[in-house]
N, CA, C, O and the ligand as a Tripos MOL2 file, in Angstrom:
@<TRIPOS>MOLECULE
protein
  305   303    77     0     0
PROTEIN
NO_CHARGES

@<TRIPOS>ATOM
      1 N          92.5460   97.2350   69.7040 N.3       1 MET1
      2 CA         92.8910   97.4550   71.1180 C.3       1 MET1
      3 C          94.2590   98.1280   71.2190 C.2       1 MET1
      4 O          95.2060   97.7250   70.5440 O.2       1 MET1
      5 N          94.3560   99.1390   72.0550 N.am      2 ALA2
      6 CA         95.6270   99.8390   72.2550 C.3       2 ALA2
      7 C          96.3830   99.2130   73.4190 C.2       2 ALA2
      8 O          95.8240   98.4630   74.2180 O.2       2 ALA2
      9 N          97.6600   99.5410   73.4900 N.am      3 GLU3
     10 CA         98.4470   99.0610   74.6190 C.3       3 GLU3
     11 C          99.4310  100.1350   75.0650 C.2       3 GLU3
     12 O          99.8100  101.0100   74.2870 O.2       3 GLU3
     13 N          99.8400  100.0560   76.3340 N.am      4 ALA4
     14 CA        100.8340  100.9650   76.8960 C.3       4 ALA4
     15 C         101.7500  100.1520   77.7890 C.2       4 ALA4
     16 O         101.3360   99.1530   78.3780 O.2       4 ALA4
     17 N         103.0050  100.5880   77.8870 N.am      5 LEU5
     18 CA        103.9990   99.8560   78.6620 C.3       5 LEU5
     19 C         104.3680  100.6130   79.9300 C.2       5 LEU5
     20 O         104.3490  101.8440   79.9540 O.2       5 LEU5
     21 N         104.7040   99.8720   80.9850 N.am      6 PHE6
     22 CA        105.0780  100.4640   82.2660 C.3       6 PHE6
     23 C         106.3020   99.7350   82.7980 C.2       6 PHE6
     24 O         106.2440   98.5390   83.0860 O.2       6 PHE6
     25 N         107.4070  100.4560   82.9280 N.am      7 ASP7
     26 CA        108.6790   99.9210   83.4110 C.3       7 ASP7
     27 C         108.6930  100.0110   84.9410 C.2       7 ASP7
     28 O         108.6850  101.1070   85.5010 O.2       7 ASP7
     29 N         108.7140   98.8590   85.6130 N.am      8 VAL8
     30 CA        108.6750   98.8500   87.0730 C.3       8 VAL8
     31 C         109.8490   98.0580   87.6630 C.2       8 VAL8
     32 O         110.3900   97.1560   87.0230 O.2       8 VAL8
     33 N         110.2240   98.4110   88.8800 N.am      9 SER9
     34 CA        111.2850   97.7040   89.5980 C.3       9 SER9
     35 C         110.7500   97.1600   90.9160 C.2       9 SER9
     36 O         109.9210   97.7820   91.5800 O.2       9 SER9
     37 N         111.2510   95.9720   91.2760 N.am     10 VAL10
     38 CA        110.9160   95.3590   92.5570 C.3      10 VAL10
     39 C         112.0840   95.6080   93.5020 C.2      10 VAL10
     40 O         113.2380   95.3740   93.1410 O.2      10 VAL10
     41 N         111.7910   96.0800   94.7080 N.am     11 THR11
     42 CA        112.8280   96.2970   95.7120 C.3      11 THR11
     43 C         112.4800   95.5240   96.9750 C.2      11 THR11
     44 O         111.3120   95.2660   97.2670 O.2      11 THR11
     45 N         113.5270   95.1600   97.7180 N.am     12 ARG12
     46 CA        113.3280   94.4210   98.9630 C.3      12 ARG12
     47 C         113.9300   95.2100  100.1290 C.2      12 ARG12
     48 O         115.0850   95.6310  100.0710 O.2      12 ARG12
     49 N         113.1510   95.4020  101.1690 N.am     13 CYS13
     50 CA        113.6730   96.0550  102.3720 C.3      13 CYS13
     51 C         114.7770   95.1750  102.9550 C.2      13 CYS13
     52 O         114.5290   94.0110  103.2700 O.2      13 CYS13
     53 N         116.0030   95.7130  103.1060 N.am     14 PRO14
     54 CA        117.1170   94.8910  103.5950 C.3      14 PRO14
     55 C         116.9620   94.4740  105.0570 C.2      14 PRO14
     56 O         117.6510   93.5630  105.5160 O.2      14 PRO14
     57 N         116.0820   95.1190  105.7750 N.am     15 ARG15
     58 CA        115.9230   94.8000  107.2010 C.3      15 ARG15
     59 C         114.8730   93.7230  107.4380 C.2      15 ARG15
     60 O         115.1320   92.7590  108.1590 O.2      15 ARG15
     61 N         113.6780   93.8730  106.8370 N.am     16 CYS16
     62 CA        112.6030   92.9120  107.1430 C.3      16 CYS16
     63 C         112.1980   92.0540  105.9360 C.2      16 CYS16
     64 O         111.4520   91.0880  106.0970 O.2      16 CYS16
     65 N         112.6800   92.3940  104.7250 N.am     17 GLY17
     66 CA        112.3970   91.5630  103.5660 C.3      17 GLY17
     67 C         111.1210   91.8920  102.8260 C.2      17 GLY17
     68 O         110.7990   91.2210  101.8460 O.2      17 GLY17
     69 N         110.3730   92.9130  103.2630 N.am     18 LYS18
     70 CA        109.1470   93.3060  102.5700 C.3      18 LYS18
     71 C         109.4780   93.7380  101.1400 C.2      18 LYS18
     72 O         110.4330   94.4810  100.9140 O.2      18 LYS18
     73 N         108.6690   93.2590  100.1640 N.am     19 LEU19
     74 CA        108.8980   93.5850   98.7550 C.3      19 LEU19
     75 C         107.9770   94.7130   98.3190 C.2      19 LEU19
     76 O         106.8200   94.7970   98.7310 O.2      19 LEU19
     77 N         108.5320   95.5910   97.4590 N.am     20 TYR20
     78 CA        107.7580   96.7200   96.9270 C.3      20 TYR20
     79 C         107.9280   96.7860   95.4230 C.2      20 TYR20
     80 O         108.9600   96.3740   94.8920 O.2      20 TYR20
     81 N         106.9160   97.3080   94.7280 N.am     21 VAL21
     82 CA        107.0040   97.5540   93.2890 C.3      21 VAL21
     83 C         106.7560   99.0370   93.0600 C.2      21 VAL21
     84 O         105.7500   99.5890   93.5050 O.2      21 VAL21
     85 N         107.6960   99.6780   92.3520 N.am     22 ASP22
     86 CA        107.5660  101.1070   92.0460 C.3      22 ASP22
     87 C         108.0120  101.3660   90.6110 C.2      22 ASP22
     88 O         108.6580  100.5280   89.9820 O.2      22 ASP22
     89 N         107.6570  102.5300   90.1160 N.am     23 ALA23
     90 CA        108.0890  102.9340   88.7800 C.3      23 ALA23
     91 C         109.6160  102.9450   88.7160 C.2      23 ALA23
     92 O         110.2760  103.4270   89.6360 O.2      23 ALA23
     93 N         110.1720  102.4130   87.6270 N.am     24 SER24
     94 CA        111.6390  102.3090   87.5240 C.3      24 SER24
     95 C         112.3260  103.6640   87.4560 C.2      24 SER24
     96 O         113.4710  103.7810   87.8920 O.2      24 SER24
     97 N         111.6720  104.6900   86.9270 N.am     25 TRP25
     98 CA        112.3300  106.0060   86.8820 C.3      25 TRP25
     99 C         112.6420  106.4700   88.2970 C.2      25 TRP25
    100 O         113.6330  107.1650   88.5230 O.2      25 TRP25
    101 N         111.8120  106.0920   89.2350 N.am     26 TYR26
    102 CA        111.9650  106.5170   90.6300 C.3      26 TYR26
    103 C         113.0200  105.6790   91.3450 C.2      26 TYR26
    104 O         113.7560  106.1850   92.1920 O.2      26 TYR26
    105 N         113.0900  104.3920   90.9980 N.am     27 VAL27
    106 CA        113.9820  103.4550   91.6850 C.3      27 VAL27
    107 C         115.3290  103.3300   90.9760 C.2      27 VAL27
    108 O         116.3730  103.6210   91.5590 O.2      27 VAL27
    109 N         115.2980  102.9000   89.7250 N.am     28 ALA28
    110 CA        116.5330  102.5740   89.0130 C.3      28 ALA28
    111 C         117.2230  103.8110   88.4460 C.2      28 ALA28
    112 O         118.4490  103.8300   88.3360 O.2      28 ALA28
    113 N         116.4670  104.8370   88.0870 N.am     29 GLU29
    114 CA        117.0860  106.0310   87.4990 C.3      29 GLU29
    115 C         117.4900  107.0260   88.5750 C.2      29 GLU29
    116 O         118.6460  107.4480   88.6130 O.2      29 GLU29
    117 N         116.5760  107.4060   89.4430 N.am     30 ILE30
    118 CA        116.8740  108.3940   90.4820 C.3      30 ILE30
    119 C         117.5360  107.7330   91.6880 C.2      30 ILE30
    120 O         118.3930  108.3410   92.3310 O.2      30 ILE30
    121 N         117.1500  106.4960   92.0030 N.am     31 GLY31
    122 CA        117.7190  105.7920   93.1590 C.3      31 GLY31
    123 C         117.3060  106.4110   94.4790 C.2      31 GLY31
    124 O         118.1150  106.5440   95.3960 O.2      31 GLY31
    125 N         116.0430  106.7870   94.5680 N.am     32 SER32
    126 CA        115.5380  107.4560   95.7680 C.3      32 SER32
    127 C         115.6190  106.5660   96.9980 C.2      32 SER32
    128 O         115.5560  105.3410   96.9030 O.2      32 SER32
    129 N         115.7600  107.2020   98.1460 N.am     33 ASP33
    130 CA        115.6350  106.4870   99.4090 C.3      33 ASP33
    131 C         114.1560  106.2140   99.6520 C.2      33 ASP33
    132 O         113.2960  107.0240   99.3060 O.2      33 ASP33
    133 N         113.8730  105.0520  100.2560 N.am     34 MET34
    134 CA        112.4950  104.6720  100.5460 C.3      34 MET34
    135 C         112.3550  104.4080  102.0360 C.2      34 MET34
    136 O         113.3190  104.0440  102.7090 O.2      34 MET34
    137 N         111.1460  104.5960  102.5410 N.am     35 GLY35
    138 CA        110.8480  104.2420  103.9140 C.3      35 GLY35
    139 C         109.9850  102.9940  103.9010 C.2      35 GLY35
    140 O         108.9500  102.9590  103.2370 O.2      35 GLY35
    141 N         110.4090  101.9620  104.6370 N.am     36 CYS36
    142 CA        109.6320  100.7210  104.6850 C.3      36 CYS36
    143 C         108.3650  100.9410  105.5130 C.2      36 CYS36
    144 O         108.4180  101.4690  106.6240 O.2      36 CYS36
    145 N         107.2250  100.5260  104.9520 N.am     37 GLY37
    146 CA        105.9600  100.6870  105.6500 C.3      37 GLY37
    147 C         105.7590   99.6700  106.7650 C.2      37 GLY37
    148 O         104.8540   99.8250  107.5850 O.2      37 GLY37
    149 N         106.5930   98.6300  106.8070 N.am     38 VAL38
    150 CA        106.4460   97.5840  107.8220 C.3      38 VAL38
    151 C         107.3620   97.8340  109.0110 C.2      38 VAL38
    152 O         106.9010   97.9160  110.1500 O.2      38 VAL38
    153 N         108.6770   97.9560  108.7440 N.am     39 CYS39
    154 CA        109.6300   98.0810  109.8540 C.3      39 CYS39
    155 C         110.1360   99.5080  110.0470 C.2      39 CYS39
    156 O         110.8920   99.7850  110.9780 O.2      39 CYS39
    157 N         109.7100  100.4150  109.1560 N.am     40 ARG40
    158 CA        110.0180  101.8530  109.2670 C.3      40 ARG40
    159 C         111.4760  102.1990  109.0070 C.2      40 ARG40
    160 O         111.8660  103.3460  109.2270 O.2      40 ARG40
    161 N         112.3050  101.2560  108.5460 N.am     41 SER41
    162 CA        113.6890  101.6130  108.2630 C.3      41 SER41
    163 C         113.7620  102.2860  106.8970 C.2      41 SER41
    164 O         112.9160  102.0480  106.0350 O.2      41 SER41
    165 N         114.7790  103.1290  106.7020 N.am     42 ALA42
    166 CA        115.0010  103.7910  105.4160 C.3      42 ALA42
    167 C         116.1000  103.0400  104.6850 C.2      42 ALA42
    168 O         117.0780  102.6060  105.2930 O.2      42 ALA42
    169 N         115.9330  102.8890  103.3710 N.am     43 PHE43
    170 CA        116.9550  102.1950  102.5850 C.3      43 PHE43
    171 C         117.0000  102.7620  101.1790 C.2      43 PHE43
    172 O         116.0350  103.3610  100.7040 O.2      43 PHE43
    173 N         118.1450  102.5640  100.5130 N.am     44 ASN44
    174 CA        118.2950  103.0390   99.1400 C.3      44 ASN44
    175 C         117.6300  102.0610   98.1860 C.2      44 ASN44
    176 O         117.9860  100.8830   98.1600 O.2      44 ASN44
    177 N         116.6720  102.5350   97.4060 N.am     45 SER45
    178 CA        115.9050  101.6570   96.5280 C.3      45 SER45
    179 C         116.7680  101.0000   95.4550 C.2      45 SER45
    180 O         116.6210   99.8100   95.1770 O.2      45 SER45
    181 N         117.6670  101.7760   94.8540 N.am     46 LYS46
    182 CA        118.4590  101.2570   93.7240 C.3      46 LYS46
    183 C         119.3790  100.1120   94.1450 C.2      46 LYS46
    184 O         119.5880   99.1710   93.3790 O.2      46 LYS46
    185 N         119.9270  100.1860   95.3570 N.am     47 ARG47
    186 CA        120.8490   99.1390   95.8180 C.3      47 ARG47
    187 C         120.1270   97.8820   96.2780 C.2      47 ARG47
    188 O         120.7720   96.8860   96.6040 O.2      47 ARG47
    189 N         118.7920   97.9110   96.3100 N.am     48 ASN48
    190 CA        118.0270   96.7530   96.7880 C.3      48 ASN48
    191 C         117.0310   96.2370   95.7570 C.2      48 ASN48
    192 O         116.0130   95.6440   96.1150 O.2      48 ASN48
    193 N         117.3250   96.4620   94.4730 N.am     49 ILE49
    194 CA        116.4620   95.9690   93.3950 C.3      49 ILE49
    195 C         116.6170   94.4550   93.2590 C.2      49 ILE49
    196 O         117.7350   93.9410   93.2210 O.2      49 ILE49
    197 N         115.4830   93.7400   93.1860 N.am     50 THR50
    198 CA        115.5330   92.2910   92.9640 C.3      50 THR50
    199 C         115.1020   91.9340   91.5420 C.2      50 THR50
    200 O         115.4510   90.8670   91.0370 O.2      50 THR50
    201 N         114.3350   92.8320   90.8890 N.am     51 ASP51
    202 CA        113.9210   92.5690   89.5070 C.3      51 ASP51
    203 C         113.4380   93.8660   88.8680 C.2      51 ASP51
    204 O         113.0430   94.8050   89.5590 O.2      51 ASP51
    205 N         113.4770   93.9020   87.5380 N.am     52 ARG52
    206 CA        112.9550   95.0470   86.7670 C.3      52 ARG52
    207 C         112.2890   94.4780   85.5290 C.2      52 ARG52
    208 O         112.9160   93.7610   84.7490 O.2      52 ARG52
    209 N         111.0120   94.8020   85.3510 N.am     53 VAL53
    210 CA        110.2460   94.2330   84.2370 C.3      53 VAL53
    211 C         109.4200   95.3100   83.5460 C.2      53 VAL53
    212 O         109.1620   96.3860   84.0860 O.2      53 VAL53
    213 N         109.0180   94.9670   82.3250 N.am     54 LEU54
    214 CA        108.1350   95.8240   81.5510 C.3      54 LEU54
    215 C         106.7350   95.2050   81.5780 C.2      54 LEU54
    216 O         106.5410   94.0800   81.1160 O.2      54 LEU54
    217 N         105.7660   95.9390   82.1170 N.am     55 LEU55
    218 CA        104.3740   95.4850   82.1270 C.3      55 LEU55
    219 C         103.6550   96.0500   80.9160 C.2      55 LEU55
    220 O         103.8880   97.1930   80.5220 O.2      55 LEU55
    221 N         102.7650   95.2320   80.3170 N.am     56 LYS56
    222 CA        101.9730   95.6940   79.1790 C.3      56 LYS56
    223 C         100.5150   95.8170   79.6000 C.2      56 LYS56
    224 O          99.9160   94.8560   80.0830 O.2      56 LYS56
    225 N          99.9570   96.9920   79.4160 N.am     57 PHE57
    226 CA         98.5510   97.2560   79.7310 C.3      57 PHE57
    227 C          97.7480   97.2450   78.4430 C.2      57 PHE57
    228 O          98.0630   97.9830   77.5090 O.2      57 PHE57
    229 N          96.7040   96.4080   78.3820 N.am     58 ASP58
    230 CA         95.7610   96.4180   77.2570 C.3      58 ASP58
    231 C          94.6770   97.4340   77.5780 C.2      58 ASP58
    232 O          94.0870   97.4040   78.6580 O.2      58 ASP58
    233 N          94.4170   98.3340   76.6330 N.am     59 LEU59
    234 CA         93.5000   99.4510   76.8640 C.3      59 LEU59
    235 C          92.3870   99.4600   75.8270 C.2      59 LEU59
    236 O          92.6250   99.1650   74.6560 O.2      59 LEU59
    237 N          91.1650   99.8000   76.2530 N.am     60 ASP60
    238 CA         90.0640   99.8940   75.2930 C.3      60 ASP60
    239 C          90.0610  101.2840   74.6520 C.2      60 ASP60
    240 O          90.9400  102.1010   74.9260 O.2      60 ASP60
    241 N          89.0700  101.5460   73.8020 N.am     61 GLU61
    242 CA         89.0220  102.8010   73.0530 C.3      61 GLU61
    243 C          88.9460  104.0070   73.9870 C.2      61 GLU61
    244 O          89.3970  105.0960   73.6310 O.2      61 GLU61
    245 N          88.3880  103.8220   75.1600 N.am     62 GLY62
    246 CA         88.2600  104.9180   76.1250 C.3      62 GLY62
    247 C          89.4730  105.0800   77.0270 C.2      62 GLY62
    248 O          89.4880  105.9390   77.9080 O.2      62 GLY62
    249 N          90.5030  104.2450   76.8030 N.am     63 GLY63
    250 CA         91.7020  104.3340   77.6350 C.3      63 GLY63
    251 C          91.5680  103.5960   78.9480 C.2      63 GLY63
    252 O          92.3640  103.8140   79.8620 O.2      63 GLY63
    253 N          90.5740  102.7240   79.0630 N.am     64 ARG64
    254 CA         90.4120  101.9630   80.3050 C.3      64 ARG64
    255 C          91.1380  100.6350   80.1880 C.2      64 ARG64
    256 O          91.2080  100.0410   79.1120 O.2      64 ARG64
    257 N          91.6770  100.1790   81.3090 N.am     65 VAL65
    258 CA         92.5000   98.9710   81.3370 C.3      65 VAL65
    259 C          91.6210   97.7170   81.2710 C.2      65 VAL65
    260 O          90.6860   97.5620   82.0570 O.2      65 VAL65
    261 N          91.9340   96.8210   80.3200 N.am     66 SER66
    262 CA         91.1920   95.5680   80.2310 C.3      66 SER66
    263 C          92.0670   94.3700   80.5650 C.2      66 SER66
    264 O          91.5650   93.2560   80.7140 O.2      66 SER66
    265 N          93.3860   94.5940   80.6860 N.am     67 GLY67
    266 CA         94.2690   93.4900   81.0450 C.3      67 GLY67
    267 C          95.6890   93.9740   81.2640 C.2      67 GLY67
    268 O          96.0940   95.0120   80.7410 O.2      67 GLY67
    269 N          96.4420   93.2090   82.0450 N.am     68 VAL68
    270 CA         97.8460   93.5290   82.3020 C.3      68 VAL68
    271 C          98.6490   92.2390   82.1740 C.2      68 VAL68
    272 O          98.2230   91.1870   82.6510 O.2      68 VAL68
    273 N          99.8080   92.3210   81.5320 N.am     69 SER69
    274 CA        100.6420   91.1290   81.4120 C.3      69 SER69
    275 C         102.1120   91.5060   81.4620 C.2      69 SER69
    276 O         102.4750   92.6710   81.3000 O.2      69 SER69
    277 N         102.9570   90.5020   81.6890 N.am     70 LEU70
    278 CA        104.4080   90.7090   81.7050 C.3      70 LEU70
    279 C         104.8980   90.7380   80.2740 C.2      70 LEU70
    280 O         104.7210   89.7740   79.5280 O.2      70 LEU70
    281 N         105.5190   91.8550   79.8870 N.am     71 SER71
    282 CA        106.0310   91.9880   78.5220 C.3      71 SER71
    283 C         107.4250   91.4010   78.4080 C.2      71 SER71
    284 O         107.6600   90.5340   77.5660 O.2      71 SER71
    285 N         108.3550   91.8550   79.2410 N.am     72 LYS72
    286 CA        109.6900   91.2610   79.2430 C.3      72 LYS72
    287 C         110.4730   91.6500   80.4860 C.2      72 LYS72
    288 O         110.1650   92.6460   81.1410 O.2      72 LYS72
    289 N         111.4820   90.8590   80.8050 N.am     73 SER73
    290 CA        112.3570   91.1630   81.9170 C.3      73 SER73
    291 C         113.4330   92.1180   81.4390 C.2      73 SER73
    292 O         113.9240   91.9870   80.3180 O.2      73 SER73
    293 N         113.8090   93.0810   82.2780 N.am     74 LEU74
    294 CA        114.8040   94.0790   81.9020 C.3      74 LEU74
    295 C         116.1290   93.8840   82.6330 C.2      74 LEU74
    296 O         117.0620   94.6670   82.4560 O.2      74 LEU74
    297 N         116.2070   92.8380   83.4530 N.am     75 LEU75
    298 CA        117.4780   92.5530   84.1220 C.3      75 LEU75
    299 C         118.2310   91.5250   83.3030 C.2      75 LEU75
    300 O         117.6180   90.6370   82.7110 O.2      75 LEU75
    301 N         119.5680   91.6330   83.2600 N.am     76 PRO76
    302 CA        120.3650   90.6670   82.4940 C.3      76 PRO76
    303 C         120.2540   89.2670   83.0660 C.2      76 PRO76
    304 O         120.8640   88.3360   82.5400 O.2      76 PRO76
    305 ZN        111.2280   96.7100  106.2920 Zn       77 ZN77
@<TRIPOS>BOND
     1     1     2 1
     2     2     3 1
     3     3     4 2
     4     3     5 am
     5     5     6 1
     6     6     7 1
     7     7     8 2
     8     7     9 am
     9     9    10 1
    10    10    11 1
    11    11    12 2
    12    11    13 am
    13    13    14 1
    14    14    15 1
    15    15    16 2
    16    15    17 am
    17    17    18 1
    18    18    19 1
    19    19    20 2
    20    19    21 am
    21    21    22 1
    22    22    23 1
    23    23    24 2
    24    23    25 am
    25    25    26 1
    26    26    27 1
    27    27    28 2
    28    27    29 am
    29    29    30 1
    30    30    31 1
    31    31    32 2
    32    31    33 am
    33    33    34 1
    34    34    35 1
    35    35    36 2
    36    35    37 am
    37    37    38 1
    38    38    39 1
    39    39    40 2
    40    39    41 am
    41    41    42 1
    42    42    43 1
    43    43    44 2
    44    43    45 am
    45    45    46 1
    46    46    47 1
    47    47    48 2
    48    47    49 am
    49    49    50 1
    50    50    51 1
    51    51    52 2
    52    51    53 am
    53    53    54 1
    54    54    55 1
    55    55    56 2
    56    55    57 am
    57    57    58 1
    58    58    59 1
    59    59    60 2
    60    59    61 am
    61    61    62 1
    62    62    63 1
    63    63    64 2
    64    63    65 am
    65    65    66 1
    66    66    67 1
    67    67    68 2
    68    67    69 am
    69    69    70 1
    70    70    71 1
    71    71    72 2
    72    71    73 am
    73    73    74 1
    74    74    75 1
    75    75    76 2
    76    75    77 am
    77    77    78 1
    78    78    79 1
    79    79    80 2
    80    79    81 am
    81    81    82 1
    82    82    83 1
    83    83    84 2
    84    83    85 am
    85    85    86 1
    86    86    87 1
    87    87    88 2
    88    87    89 am
    89    89    90 1
    90    90    91 1
    91    91    92 2
    92    91    93 am
    93    93    94 1
    94    94    95 1
    95    95    96 2
    96    95    97 am
    97    97    98 1
    98    98    99 1
    99    99   100 2
   100    99   101 am
   101   101   102 1
   102   102   103 1
   103   103   104 2
   104   103   105 am
   105   105   106 1
   106   106   107 1
   107   107   108 2
   108   107   109 am
   109   109   110 1
   110   110   111 1
   111   111   112 2
   112   111   113 am
   113   113   114 1
   114   114   115 1
   115   115   116 2
   116   115   117 am
   117   117   118 1
   118   118   119 1
   119   119   120 2
   120   119   121 am
   121   121   122 1
   122   122   123 1
   123   123   124 2
   124   123   125 am
   125   125   126 1
   126   126   127 1
   127   127   128 2
   128   127   129 am
   129   129   130 1
   130   130   131 1
   131   131   132 2
   132   131   133 am
   133   133   134 1
   134   134   135 1
   135   135   136 2
   136   135   137 am
   137   137   138 1
   138   138   139 1
   139   139   140 2
   140   139   141 am
   141   141   142 1
   142   142   143 1
   143   143   144 2
   144   143   145 am
   145   145   146 1
   146   146   147 1
   147   147   148 2
   148   147   149 am
   149   149   150 1
   150   150   151 1
   151   151   152 2
   152   151   153 am
   153   153   154 1
   154   154   155 1
   155   155   156 2
   156   155   157 am
   157   157   158 1
   158   158   159 1
   159   159   160 2
   160   159   161 am
   161   161   162 1
   162   162   163 1
   163   163   164 2
   164   163   165 am
   165   165   166 1
   166   166   167 1
   167   167   168 2
   168   167   169 am
   169   169   170 1
   170   170   171 1
   171   171   172 2
   172   171   173 am
   173   173   174 1
   174   174   175 1
   175   175   176 2
   176   175   177 am
   177   177   178 1
   178   178   179 1
   179   179   180 2
   180   179   181 am
   181   181   182 1
   182   182   183 1
   183   183   184 2
   184   183   185 am
   185   185   186 1
   186   186   187 1
   187   187   188 2
   188   187   189 am
   189   189   190 1
   190   190   191 1
   191   191   192 2
   192   191   193 am
   193   193   194 1
   194   194   195 1
   195   195   196 2
   196   195   197 am
   197   197   198 1
   198   198   199 1
   199   199   200 2
   200   199   201 am
   201   201   202 1
   202   202   203 1
   203   203   204 2
   204   203   205 am
   205   205   206 1
   206   206   207 1
   207   207   208 2
   208   207   209 am
   209   209   210 1
   210   210   211 1
   211   211   212 2
   212   211   213 am
   213   213   214 1
   214   214   215 1
   215   215   216 2
   216   215   217 am
   217   217   218 1
   218   218   219 1
   219   219   220 2
   220   219   221 am
   221   221   222 1
   222   222   223 1
   223   223   224 2
   224   223   225 am
   225   225   226 1
   226   226   227 1
   227   227   228 2
   228   227   229 am
   229   229   230 1
   230   230   231 1
   231   231   232 2
   232   231   233 am
   233   233   234 1
   234   234   235 1
   235   235   236 2
   236   235   237 am
   237   237   238 1
   238   238   239 1
   239   239   240 2
   240   239   241 am
   241   241   242 1
   242   242   243 1
   243   243   244 2
   244   243   245 am
   245   245   246 1
   246   246   247 1
   247   247   248 2
   248   247   249 am
   249   249   250 1
   250   250   251 1
   251   251   252 2
   252   251   253 am
   253   253   254 1
   254   254   255 1
   255   255   256 2
   256   255   257 am
   257   257   258 1
   258   258   259 1
   259   259   260 2
   260   259   261 am
   261   261   262 1
   262   262   263 1
   263   263   264 2
   264   263   265 am
   265   265   266 1
   266   266   267 1
   267   267   268 2
   268   267   269 am
   269   269   270 1
   270   270   271 1
   271   271   272 2
   272   271   273 am
   273   273   274 1
   274   274   275 1
   275   275   276 2
   276   275   277 am
   277   277   278 1
   278   278   279 1
   279   279   280 2
   280   279   281 am
   281   281   282 1
   282   282   283 1
   283   283   284 2
   284   283   285 am
   285   285   286 1
   286   286   287 1
   287   287   288 2
   288   287   289 am
   289   289   290 1
   290   290   291 1
   291   291   292 2
   292   291   293 am
   293   293   294 1
   294   294   295 1
   295   295   296 2
   296   295   297 am
   297   297   298 1
   298   298   299 1
   299   299   300 2
   300   299   301 am
   301   301   302 1
   302   302   303 1
   303   303   304 2
@<TRIPOS>SUBSTRUCTURE
     1 MET1         2 RESIDUE 1 A MET
     2 ALA2         6 RESIDUE 1 A ALA
     3 GLU3        10 RESIDUE 1 A GLU
     4 ALA4        14 RESIDUE 1 A ALA
     5 LEU5        18 RESIDUE 1 A LEU
     6 PHE6        22 RESIDUE 1 A PHE
     7 ASP7        26 RESIDUE 1 A ASP
     8 VAL8        30 RESIDUE 1 A VAL
     9 SER9        34 RESIDUE 1 A SER
    10 VAL10       38 RESIDUE 1 A VAL
    11 THR11       42 RESIDUE 1 A THR
    12 ARG12       46 RESIDUE 1 A ARG
    13 CYS13       50 RESIDUE 1 A CYS
    14 PRO14       54 RESIDUE 1 A PRO
    15 ARG15       58 RESIDUE 1 A ARG
    16 CYS16       62 RESIDUE 1 A CYS
    17 GLY17       66 RESIDUE 1 A GLY
    18 LYS18       70 RESIDUE 1 A LYS
    19 LEU19       74 RESIDUE 1 A LEU
    20 TYR20       78 RESIDUE 1 A TYR
    21 VAL21       82 RESIDUE 1 A VAL
    22 ASP22       86 RESIDUE 1 A ASP
    23 ALA23       90 RESIDUE 1 A ALA
    24 SER24       94 RESIDUE 1 A SER
    25 TRP25       98 RESIDUE 1 A TRP
    26 TYR26      102 RESIDUE 1 A TYR
    27 VAL27      106 RESIDUE 1 A VAL
    28 ALA28      110 RESIDUE 1 A ALA
    29 GLU29      114 RESIDUE 1 A GLU
    30 ILE30      118 RESIDUE 1 A ILE
    31 GLY31      122 RESIDUE 1 A GLY
    32 SER32      126 RESIDUE 1 A SER
    33 ASP33      130 RESIDUE 1 A ASP
    34 MET34      134 RESIDUE 1 A MET
    35 GLY35      138 RESIDUE 1 A GLY
    36 CYS36      142 RESIDUE 1 A CYS
    37 GLY37      146 RESIDUE 1 A GLY
    38 VAL38      150 RESIDUE 1 A VAL
    39 CYS39      154 RESIDUE 1 A CYS
    40 ARG40      158 RESIDUE 1 A ARG
    41 SER41      162 RESIDUE 1 A SER
    42 ALA42      166 RESIDUE 1 A ALA
    43 PHE43      170 RESIDUE 1 A PHE
    44 ASN44      174 RESIDUE 1 A ASN
    45 SER45      178 RESIDUE 1 A SER
    46 LYS46      182 RESIDUE 1 A LYS
    47 ARG47      186 RESIDUE 1 A ARG
    48 ASN48      190 RESIDUE 1 A ASN
    49 ILE49      194 RESIDUE 1 A ILE
    50 THR50      198 RESIDUE 1 A THR
    51 ASP51      202 RESIDUE 1 A ASP
    52 ARG52      206 RESIDUE 1 A ARG
    53 VAL53      210 RESIDUE 1 A VAL
    54 LEU54      214 RESIDUE 1 A LEU
    55 LEU55      218 RESIDUE 1 A LEU
    56 LYS56      222 RESIDUE 1 A LYS
    57 PHE57      226 RESIDUE 1 A PHE
    58 ASP58      230 RESIDUE 1 A ASP
    59 LEU59      234 RESIDUE 1 A LEU
    60 ASP60      238 RESIDUE 1 A ASP
    61 GLU61      242 RESIDUE 1 A GLU
    62 GLY62      246 RESIDUE 1 A GLY
    63 GLY63      250 RESIDUE 1 A GLY
    64 ARG64      254 RESIDUE 1 A ARG
    65 VAL65      258 RESIDUE 1 A VAL
    66 SER66      262 RESIDUE 1 A SER
    67 GLY67      266 RESIDUE 1 A GLY
    68 VAL68      270 RESIDUE 1 A VAL
    69 SER69      274 RESIDUE 1 A SER
    70 LEU70      278 RESIDUE 1 A LEU
    71 SER71      282 RESIDUE 1 A SER
    72 LYS72      286 RESIDUE 1 A LYS
    73 SER73      290 RESIDUE 1 A SER
    74 LEU74      294 RESIDUE 1 A LEU
    75 LEU75      298 RESIDUE 1 A LEU
    76 PRO76      302 RESIDUE 1 A PRO
    77 ZN77       305 GROUP 0 **** ****
């Protein structure tokens, strides 16, 4: 069985508290502004990170996902 890793960050809307999960390159590296889908306010993703983790995807021979698990936390 093959595996692949996905680095993701959790962000929280500072206005309404809605939580989002996005690719870390977009949040932690670029620090893009995001628009909240609930309250419509715009906020900086990097300044509102609550967690960053590495997800592990278990893949079959055809590259299809058979499972996902938490590999490790990336925040100190
Ligand atoms: Zn919001």
